[in-house]
Structures are given as C-alpha cells and as structure tokens.
mmCIF file as Biopython writes it, N, C-alpha, C and O atoms, coordinates in Angstrom:
data_model
#
loop_
_atom_site.group_PDB
_atom_site.id
_atom_site.type_symbol
_atom_site.label_atom_id
_atom_site.label_alt_id
_atom_site.label_comp_id
_atom_site.label_asym_id
_atom_site.label_entity_id
_atom_site.label_seq_id
_atom_site.pdbx_PDB_ins_code
_atom_site.Cartn_x
_atom_site.Cartn_y
_atom_site.Cartn_z
_atom_site.occupancy
_atom_site.B_iso_or_equiv
_atom_site.auth_seq_id
_atom_site.auth_asym_id
_atom_site.pdbx_PDB_model_num
ATOM 1   N N  . ALA A ? 1  ? -9.346  10.767  17.250  1.0 0.0 1  A 1 
ATOM 2   C CA . ALA A ? 1  ? -8.892  9.421   17.479  1.0 0.0 1  A 1 
ATOM 3   C C  . ALA A ? 1  ? -9.571  8.452   16.514  1.0 0.0 1  A 1 
ATOM 4   O O  . ALA A ? 1  ? -8.966  7.473   16.078  1.0 0.0 1  A 1 
ATOM 5   N N  . TYR A ? 2  ? -10.835 8.733   16.184  1.0 0.0 2  A 1 
ATOM 6   C CA . TYR A ? 2  ? -11.555 7.834   15.279  1.0 0.0 2  A 1 
ATOM 7   C C  . TYR A ? 2  ? -10.881 7.785   13.917  1.0 0.0 2  A 1 
ATOM 8   O O  . TYR A ? 2  ? -10.764 6.714   13.321  1.0 0.0 2  A 1 
ATOM 9   N N  . MET A ? 3  ? -10.433 8.944   13.417  1.0 0.0 3  A 1 
ATOM 10  C CA . MET A ? 3  ? -9.813  8.987   12.094  1.0 0.0 3  A 1 
ATOM 11  C C  . MET A ? 3  ? -8.577  8.086   12.051  1.0 0.0 3  A 1 
ATOM 12  O O  . MET A ? 3  ? -8.394  7.339   11.090  1.0 0.0 3  A 1 
ATOM 13  N N  . PHE A ? 4  ? -7.740  8.148   13.067  1.0 0.0 4  A 1 
ATOM 14  C CA . PHE A ? 4  ? -6.531  7.328   13.085  1.0 0.0 4  A 1 
ATOM 15  C C  . PHE A ? 4  ? -6.877  5.846   13.183  1.0 0.0 4  A 1 
ATOM 16  O O  . PHE A ? 4  ? -6.243  5.005   12.547  1.0 0.0 4  A 1 
ATOM 17  N N  . SER A ? 5  ? -7.879  5.543   13.981  1.0 0.0 5  A 1 
ATOM 18  C CA . SER A ? 5  ? -8.313  4.153   14.102  1.0 0.0 5  A 1 
ATOM 19  C C  . SER A ? 5  ? -8.856  3.642   12.778  1.0 0.0 5  A 1 
ATOM 20  O O  . SER A ? 5  ? -8.586  2.507   12.386  1.0 0.0 5  A 1 
ATOM 21  N N  . HIS A ? 6  ? -9.618  4.474   12.096  1.0 0.0 6  A 1 
ATOM 22  C CA . HIS A ? 6  ? -10.210 4.081   10.818  1.0 0.0 6  A 1 
ATOM 23  C C  . HIS A ? 6  ? -9.125  3.874   9.761   1.0 0.0 6  A 1 
ATOM 24  O O  . HIS A ? 6  ? -9.184  2.910   8.997   1.0 0.0 6  A 1 
ATOM 25  N N  . GLU A ? 7  ? -8.142  4.764   9.712   1.0 0.0 7  A 1 
ATOM 26  C CA . GLU A ? 7  ? -7.043  4.617   8.755   1.0 0.0 7  A 1 
ATOM 27  C C  . GLU A ? 7  ? -6.245  3.351   9.040   1.0 0.0 7  A 1 
ATOM 28  O O  . GLU A ? 7  ? -5.830  2.661   8.108   1.0 0.0 7  A 1 
ATOM 29  N N  . ALA A ? 8  ? -6.027  3.040   10.302  1.0 0.0 8  A 1 
ATOM 30  C CA . ALA A ? 8  ? -5.302  1.818   10.658  1.0 0.0 8  A 1 
ATOM 31  C C  . ALA A ? 8  ? -6.086  0.586   10.216  1.0 0.0 8  A 1 
ATOM 32  O O  . ALA A ? 8  ? -5.497  -0.424  9.831   1.0 0.0 8  A 1 
ATOM 33  N N  . HIS A ? 9  ? -7.394  0.669   10.270  1.0 0.0 9  A 1 
ATOM 34  C CA . HIS A ? 9  ? -8.246  -0.436  9.820   1.0 0.0 9  A 1 
ATOM 35  C C  . HIS A ? 9  ? -8.024  -0.695  8.330   1.0 0.0 9  A 1 
ATOM 36  O O  . HIS A ? 9  ? -7.883  -1.844  7.909   1.0 0.0 9  A 1 
ATOM 37  N N  . HIS A ? 10 ? -7.994  0.379   7.533   1.0 0.0 10 A 1 
ATOM 38  C CA . HIS A ? 10 ? -7.779  0.212   6.096   1.0 0.0 10 A 1 
ATOM 39  C C  . HIS A ? 10 ? -6.375  -0.309  5.800   1.0 0.0 10 A 1 
ATOM 40  O O  . HIS A ? 10 ? -6.190  -1.124  4.897   1.0 0.0 10 A 1 
ATOM 41  N N  . ARG A ? 11 ? -5.399  0.156   6.552   1.0 0.0 11 A 1 
ATOM 42  C CA . ARG A ? 11 ? -4.031  -0.339  6.365   1.0 0.0 11 A 1 
ATOM 43  C C  . ARG A ? 11 ? -3.982  -1.841  6.622   1.0 0.0 11 A 1 
ATOM 44  O O  . ARG A ? 11 ? -3.330  -2.581  5.885   1.0 0.0 11 A 1 
ATOM 45  N N  . GLY A ? 12 ? -4.662  -2.281  7.653   1.0 0.0 12 A 1 
ATOM 46  C CA . GLY A ? 12 ? -4.713  -3.708  7.954   1.0 0.0 12 A 1 
ATOM 47  C C  . GLY A ? 12 ? -5.367  -4.509  6.843   1.0 0.0 12 A 1 
ATOM 48  O O  . GLY A ? 12 ? -4.920  -5.609  6.522   1.0 0.0 12 A 1 
ATOM 49  N N  . GLN A ? 13 ? -6.426  -3.963  6.255   1.0 0.0 13 A 1 
ATOM 50  C CA . GLN A ? 13 ? -7.091  -4.642  5.145   1.0 0.0 13 A 1 
ATOM 51  C C  . GLN A ? 13 ? -6.145  -4.787  3.958   1.0 0.0 13 A 1 
ATOM 52  O O  . GLN A ? 13 ? -6.088  -5.844  3.331   1.0 0.0 13 A 1 
ATOM 53  N N  . ILE A ? 14 ? -5.408  -3.731  3.652   1.0 0.0 14 A 1 
ATOM 54  C CA . ILE A ? 14 ? -4.480  -3.760  2.520   1.0 0.0 14 A 1 
ATOM 55  C C  . ILE A ? 14 ? -3.369  -4.769  2.764   1.0 0.0 14 A 1 
ATOM 56  O O  . ILE A ? 14 ? -3.025  -5.541  1.870   1.0 0.0 14 A 1 
ATOM 57  N N  . LEU A ? 15 ? -2.806  -4.768  3.968   1.0 0.0 15 A 1 
ATOM 58  C CA . LEU A ? 15 ? -1.727  -5.702  4.284   1.0 0.0 15 A 1 
ATOM 59  C C  . LEU A ? 15 ? -2.209  -7.149  4.232   1.0 0.0 15 A 1 
ATOM 60  O O  . LEU A ? 15 ? -1.496  -8.023  3.738   1.0 0.0 15 A 1 
ATOM 61  N N  . MET A ? 16 ? -3.407  -7.405  4.736   1.0 0.0 16 A 1 
ATOM 62  C CA . MET A ? 16 ? -3.944  -8.757  4.716   1.0 0.0 16 A 1 
ATOM 63  C C  . MET A ? 16 ? -4.168  -9.228  3.279   1.0 0.0 16 A 1 
ATOM 64  O O  . MET A ? 16 ? -3.808  -10.353 2.933   1.0 0.0 16 A 1 
ATOM 65  N N  . LEU A ? 17 ? -4.755  -8.379  2.446   1.0 0.0 17 A 1 
ATOM 66  C CA . LEU A ? 17 ? -5.020  -8.748  1.060   1.0 0.0 17 A 1 
ATOM 67  C C  . LEU A ? 17 ? -3.716  -8.990  0.301   1.0 0.0 17 A 1 
ATOM 68  O O  . LEU A ? 17 ? -3.613  -9.953  -0.458  1.0 0.0 17 A 1 
ATOM 69  N N  . ALA A ? 18 ? -2.722  -8.126  0.499   1.0 0.0 18 A 1 
ATOM 70  C CA . ALA A ? 18 ? -1.434  -8.312  -0.167  1.0 0.0 18 A 1 
ATOM 71  C C  . ALA A ? 18 ? -0.813  -9.645  0.243   1.0 0.0 18 A 1 
ATOM 72  O O  . ALA A ? 18 ? -0.277  -10.365 -0.600  1.0 0.0 18 A 1 
ATOM 73  N N  . HIS A ? 19 ? -0.882  -9.974  1.518   1.0 0.0 19 A 1 
ATOM 74  C CA . HIS A ? 19 ? -0.333  -11.240 2.006   1.0 0.0 19 A 1 
ATOM 75  C C  . HIS A ? 19 ? -1.065  -12.427 1.380   1.0 0.0 19 A 1 
ATOM 76  O O  . HIS A ? 19 ? -0.432  -13.393 0.954   1.0 0.0 19 A 1 
ATOM 77  N N  . GLN A ? 20 ? -2.389  -12.357 1.324   1.0 0.0 20 A 1 
ATOM 78  C CA . GLN A ? 20 ? -3.176  -13.452 0.764   1.0 0.0 20 A 1 
ATOM 79  C C  . GLN A ? 20 ? -2.896  -13.653 -0.723  1.0 0.0 20 A 1 
ATOM 80  O O  . GLN A ? 20 ? -2.959  -14.776 -1.222  1.0 0.0 20 A 1 
ATOM 81  N N  . LEU A ? 21 ? -2.587  -12.567 -1.430  1.0 0.0 21 A 1 
ATOM 82  C CA . LEU A ? 21 ? -2.319  -12.653 -2.864  1.0 0.0 21 A 1 
ATOM 83  C C  . LEU A ? 21 ? -0.850  -12.940 -3.174  1.0 0.0 21 A 1 
ATOM 84  O O  . LEU A ? 21 ? -0.483  -13.126 -4.334  1.0 0.0 21 A 1 
ATOM 85  N N  . GLY A ? 22 ? -0.010  -12.977 -2.134  1.0 0.0 22 A 1 
ATOM 86  C CA . GLY A ? 22 ? 1.392   -13.302 -2.327  1.0 0.0 22 A 1 
ATOM 87  C C  . GLY A ? 22 ? 2.280   -12.130 -2.699  1.0 0.0 22 A 1 
ATOM 88  O O  . GLY A ? 22 ? 3.403   -12.330 -3.163  1.0 0.0 22 A 1 
ATOM 89  N N  . TYR A ? 23 ? 1.796   -10.907 -2.503  1.0 0.0 23 A 1 
ATOM 90  C CA . TYR A ? 23 ? 2.607   -9.731  -2.803  1.0 0.0 23 A 1 
ATOM 91  C C  . TYR A ? 23 ? 3.489   -9.409  -1.612  1.0 0.0 23 A 1 
ATOM 92  O O  . TYR A ? 23 ? 3.036   -9.394  -0.467  1.0 0.0 23 A 1 
ATOM 93  N N  . ARG A ? 24 ? 4.757   -9.149  -1.903  1.0 0.0 24 A 1 
ATOM 94  C CA . ARG A ? 24 ? 5.673   -8.730  -0.848  1.0 0.0 24 A 1 
ATOM 95  C C  . ARG A ? 24 ? 5.688   -7.211  -0.812  1.0 0.0 24 A 1 
ATOM 96  O O  . ARG A ? 24 ? 5.888   -6.560  -1.837  1.0 0.0 24 A 1 
ATOM 97  N N  . LEU A ? 25 ? 5.478   -6.659  0.354   1.0 0.0 25 A 1 
ATOM 98  C CA . LEU A ? 25 ? 5.495   -5.213  0.506   1.0 0.0 25 A 1 
ATOM 99  C C  . LEU A ? 25 ? 6.885   -4.770  0.934   1.0 0.0 25 A 1 
ATOM 100 O O  . LEU A ? 25 ? 7.618   -5.547  1.544   1.0 0.0 25 A 1 
ATOM 101 N N  . PRO A ? 26 ? 7.261   -3.530  0.623   1.0 0.0 26 A 1 
ATOM 102 C CA . PRO A ? 26 ? 8.582   -3.041  1.014   1.0 0.0 26 A 1 
ATOM 103 C C  . PRO A ? 26 ? 8.762   -3.083  2.537   1.0 0.0 26 A 1 
ATOM 104 O O  . PRO A ? 26 ? 7.813   -2.870  3.291   1.0 0.0 26 A 1 
ATOM 105 N N  . GLN A ? 27 ? 9.980   -3.356  2.965   1.0 0.0 27 A 1 
ATOM 106 C CA . GLN A ? 27 ? 10.273  -3.408  4.394   1.0 0.0 27 A 1 
ATOM 107 C C  . GLN A ? 27 ? 10.060  -2.045  5.046   1.0 0.0 27 A 1 
ATOM 108 O O  . GLN A ? 27 ? 9.563   -1.956  6.169   1.0 0.0 27 A 1 
ATOM 109 N N  . TYR A ? 28 ? 10.438  -0.984  4.334   1.0 0.0 28 A 1 
ATOM 110 C CA . TYR A ? 28 ? 10.304  0.377   4.853   1.0 0.0 28 A 1 
ATOM 111 C C  . TYR A ? 28 ? 9.355   1.148   3.947   1.0 0.0 28 A 1 
ATOM 112 O O  . TYR A ? 28 ? 9.779   1.681   2.921   1.0 0.0 28 A 1 
ATOM 113 N N  . PRO A ? 29 ? 8.092   1.215   4.306   1.0 0.0 29 A 1 
ATOM 114 C CA . PRO A ? 29 ? 7.118   1.871   3.424   1.0 0.0 29 A 1 
ATOM 115 C C  . PRO A ? 29 ? 7.353   3.371   3.340   1.0 0.0 29 A 1 
ATOM 116 O O  . PRO A ? 29 ? 7.666   4.020   4.338   1.0 0.0 29 A 1 
ATOM 117 N N  . GLY A ? 30 ? 7.200   3.904   2.159   1.0 0.0 30 A 1 
ATOM 118 C CA . GLY A ? 30 ? 7.276   5.343   1.943   1.0 0.0 30 A 1 
ATOM 119 C C  . GLY A ? 30 ? 5.859   5.890   1.866   1.0 0.0 30 A 1 
ATOM 120 O O  . GLY A ? 30 ? 5.236   5.868   0.804   1.0 0.0 30 A 1 
ATOM 121 N N  . VAL A ? 31 ? 5.368   6.366   2.958   1.0 0.0 31 A 1 
ATOM 122 C CA . VAL A ? 31 ? 3.989   6.827   3.007   1.0 0.0 31 A 1 
ATOM 123 C C  . VAL A ? 31 ? 3.801   7.996   2.050   1.0 0.0 31 A 1 
ATOM 124 O O  . VAL A ? 31 ? 4.589   8.942   2.039   1.0 0.0 31 A 1 
ATOM 125 N N  . TRP A ? 32 ? 2.760   7.915   1.261   1.0 0.0 32 A 1 
ATOM 126 C CA . TRP A ? 32 ? 2.359   8.936   0.291   1.0 0.0 32 A 1 
ATOM 127 C C  . TRP A ? 32 ? 3.278   9.025   -0.906  1.0 0.0 32 A 1 
ATOM 128 O O  . TRP A ? 32 ? 3.171   9.991   -1.662  1.0 0.0 32 A 1 
ATOM 129 N N  . GLN A ? 33 ? 4.162   8.092   -1.125  1.0 0.0 33 A 1 
ATOM 130 C CA . GLN A ? 33 ? 5.042   8.104   -2.295  1.0 0.0 33 A 1 
ATOM 131 C C  . GLN A ? 33 ? 4.508   7.116   -3.326  1.0 0.0 33 A 1 
ATOM 132 O O  . GLN A ? 33 ? 5.215   6.204   -3.754  1.0 0.0 33 A 1 
ATOM 133 N N  . TRP A ? 34 ? 3.268   7.309   -3.712  1.0 0.0 34 A 1 
ATOM 134 C CA . TRP A ? 34 ? 2.583   6.352   -4.567  1.0 0.0 34 A 1 
ATOM 135 C C  . TRP A ? 34 ? 3.204   6.244   -5.945  1.0 0.0 34 A 1 
ATOM 136 O O  . TRP A ? 34 ? 3.267   5.145   -6.495  1.0 0.0 34 A 1 
ATOM 137 N N  . ASP A ? 35 ? 3.670   7.355   -6.532  1.0 0.0 35 A 1 
ATOM 138 C CA . ASP A ? 35 ? 4.277   7.295   -7.868  1.0 0.0 35 A 1 
ATOM 139 C C  . ASP A ? 35 ? 5.524   6.416   -7.866  1.0 0.0 35 A 1 
ATOM 140 O O  . ASP A ? 35 ? 5.709   5.598   -8.767  1.0 0.0 35 A 1 
ATOM 141 N N  . ARG A ? 36 ? 6.373   6.580   -6.868  1.0 0.0 36 A 1 
ATOM 142 C CA . ARG A ? 36 ? 7.597   5.777   -6.774  1.0 0.0 36 A 1 
ATOM 143 C C  . ARG A ? 36 ? 7.252   4.302   -6.575  1.0 0.0 36 A 1 
ATOM 144 O O  . ARG A ? 36 ? 7.836   3.436   -7.228  1.0 0.0 36 A 1 
ATOM 145 N N  . LEU A ? 37 ? 6.319   4.013   -5.687  1.0 0.0 37 A 1 
ATOM 146 C CA . LEU A ? 37 ? 5.933   2.624   -5.440  1.0 0.0 37 A 1 
ATOM 147 C C  . LEU A ? 37 ? 5.310   1.997   -6.678  1.0 0.0 37 A 1 
ATOM 148 O O  . LEU A ? 37 ? 5.528   0.817   -6.953  1.0 0.0 37 A 1 
ATOM 149 N N  . TRP A ? 38 ? 4.541   2.771   -7.423  1.0 0.0 38 A 1 
ATOM 150 C CA . TRP A ? 38 ? 3.895   2.270   -8.643  1.0 0.0 38 A 1 
ATOM 151 C C  . TRP A ? 38 ? 4.955   1.874   -9.665  1.0 0.0 38 A 1 
ATOM 152 O O  . TRP A ? 38 ? 4.856   0.817   -10.289 1.0 0.0 38 A 1 
ATOM 153 N N  . LYS A ? 39 ? 5.977   2.728   -9.836  1.0 0.0 39 A 1 
ATOM 154 C CA . LYS A ? 39 ? 7.051   2.429   -10.795 1.0 0.0 39 A 1 
ATOM 155 C C  . LYS A ? 39 ? 7.879   1.230   -10.336 1.0 0.0 39 A 1 
ATOM 156 O O  . LYS A ? 39 ? 8.266   0.397   -11.157 1.0 0.0 39 A 1 
ATOM 157 N N  . GLU A ? 40 ? 8.154   1.134   -9.039  1.0 0.0 40 A 1 
ATOM 158 C CA . GLU A ? 40 ? 8.929   0.008   -8.522  1.0 0.0 40 A 1 
ATOM 159 C C  . GLU A ? 40 ? 8.185   -1.312  -8.709  1.0 0.0 40 A 1 
ATOM 160 O O  . GLU A ? 40 ? 8.808   -2.369  -8.808  1.0 0.0 40 A 1 
ATOM 161 N N  . ALA A ? 41 ? 6.865   -1.254  -8.759  1.0 0.0 41 A 1 
ATOM 162 C CA . ALA A ? 41 ? 6.060   -2.458  -8.965  1.0 0.0 41 A 1 
ATOM 163 C C  . ALA A ? 41 ? 6.068   -2.891  -10.423 1.0 0.0 41 A 1 
ATOM 164 O O  . ALA A ? 41 ? 5.549   -3.957  -10.755 1.0 0.0 41 A 1 
ATOM 165 N N  . GLY A ? 42 ? 6.658   -2.063  -11.309 1.0 0.0 42 A 1 
ATOM 166 C CA . GLY A ? 42 ? 6.787   -2.437  -12.708 1.0 0.0 42 A 1 
ATOM 167 C C  . GLY A ? 42 ? 5.727   -1.868  -13.629 1.0 0.0 42 A 1 
ATOM 168 O O  . GLY A ? 42 ? 5.633   -2.267  -14.790 1.0 0.0 42 A 1 
ATOM 169 N N  . PHE A ? 43 ? 4.929   -0.944  -13.126 1.0 0.0 43 A 1 
ATOM 170 C CA . PHE A ? 43 ? 3.899   -0.342  -13.959 1.0 0.0 43 A 1 
ATOM 171 C C  . PHE A ? 43 ? 4.440   0.929   -14.606 1.0 0.0 43 A 1 
ATOM 172 O O  . PHE A ? 43 ? 5.177   1.689   -13.976 1.0 0.0 43 A 1 
ATOM 173 N N  . GLY A ? 44 ? 4.072   1.155   -15.865 1.0 0.0 44 A 1 
ATOM 174 C CA . GLY A ? 44 ? 4.580   2.316   -16.586 1.0 0.0 44 A 1 
ATOM 175 C C  . GLY A ? 44 ? 3.796   3.584   -16.352 1.0 0.0 44 A 1 
ATOM 176 O O  . GLY A ? 44 ? 4.376   4.663   -16.230 1.0 0.0 44 A 1 
ATOM 177 N N  . THR A ? 45 ? 2.490   3.467   -16.289 1.0 0.0 45 A 1 
ATOM 178 C CA . THR A ? 45 ? 1.670   4.656   -16.111 1.0 0.0 45 A 1 
ATOM 179 C C  . THR A ? 45 ? 0.773   4.484   -14.901 1.0 0.0 45 A 1 
ATOM 180 O O  . THR A ? 45 ? 0.500   3.369   -14.457 1.0 0.0 45 A 1 
ATOM 181 N N  . ARG A ? 46 ? 0.329   5.599   -14.386 1.0 0.0 46 A 1 
ATOM 182 C CA . ARG A ? 46 ? -0.558  5.583   -13.224 1.0 0.0 46 A 1 
ATOM 183 C C  . ARG A ? 46 ? -1.965  5.200   -13.638 1.0 0.0 46 A 1 
ATOM 184 O O  . ARG A ? 46 ? -2.372  5.457   -14.771 1.0 0.0 46 A 1 
ATOM 185 N N  . PRO A ? 47 ? -2.708  4.590   -12.732 1.0 0.0 47 A 1 
ATOM 186 C CA . PRO A ? 47 ? -4.114  4.316   -13.047 1.0 0.0 47 A 1 
ATOM 187 C C  . PRO A ? 47 ? -4.903  5.615   -13.068 1.0 0.0 47 A 1 
ATOM 188 O O  . PRO A ? 47 ? -4.552  6.569   -12.374 1.0 0.0 47 A 1 
ATOM 189 N N  . ARG A ? 48 ? -5.929  5.654   -13.832 1.0 0.0 48 A 1 
ATOM 190 C CA . ARG A ? 48 ? -6.751  6.873   -13.921 1.0 0.0 48 A 1 
ATOM 191 C C  . ARG A ? 48 ? -8.047  6.677   -13.204 1.0 0.0 48 A 1 
ATOM 192 O O  . ARG A ? 48 ? -8.875  7.587   -13.164 1.0 0.0 48 A 1 
#
C-alpha cells in the first residue's frame, strides 16, 4: 500500500508543477508511453 501511496504523491507533484507552469496535460494519459508523449510535446530526441 505504501508504494501506491508514494507513487500517487509523485503524480500529484507533477500535476501541480505542470499546472503552475501553464502546461496542459492530455485529457487521457497514456501511462508509460513516454516516447509518444515526448514527441507530441514537440521534442525531437529523448533526454539522456
């Protein structure tokens, strides 16, 4: 149960920061589809 609670905490931090910076997040998130989300955000290559 702790792991799920901890992951939810990080998700909340990410959502709050995105909101504060004015980033709109997708209505239907694709969990673990980071490459697709990175390309949709307009970036050409992945961070290293």
